[in-house]
N, C-alpha and C positions, 0 to 999 in steps of 0.2 A: 607070482613073482613078488619079491619084497620091494618096498618103496626105496630103500637105500640103493639097491641095484639099479632100479629104473632111473633115479636121479643121477647116478654115476654114469650110466649110458647116455643120458641127455647132455651131461656136461662134456663128455668126450665127443659127442656128435656136434655140439656147438663149437668146440675147439677146432675140430676138423673143418667145419664150415667156415670159420673165421680165417683159418690158414688158406683155404682155397679161394675165398672171395677177396680177402685183403692181406696178401702175403707180406707186404711191406710193413703194415701196421702190426701184424703178428710178430714179425722179426724185431721190430722196435720194442714191443712189449716184452719179449723174451730177453732182449738186451738190457732193458731197464730193470727187470727182475734180477738178472745176473749182477748188475751194478749194485743194486741194493744189498744183495746177499754178500758180495765182496766187501762192501763198506762195513757191513755188520761184523763180518769175520775179522776185518782189520781192527775194528773198535774193540772187540773182545780180546784179540791178541795184544793190543796196546794196553788194555786194562790189566791183564795178567802180567805183562812185562813190567808195568809200573809197581805192581805189588811186590815182585821179587826184587 
């Protein structure tokens, strides 16, 4: 088995464990990541709107 595949499986296992053990914290983490991505997309949109 290659190291990349093993690390990937470990990351997935840790994520599943985190969701099972601390579902509220996992939900907050996903919400925060979504907020960061939304803000980044809004910033890029605003940038290109200002150029035009």
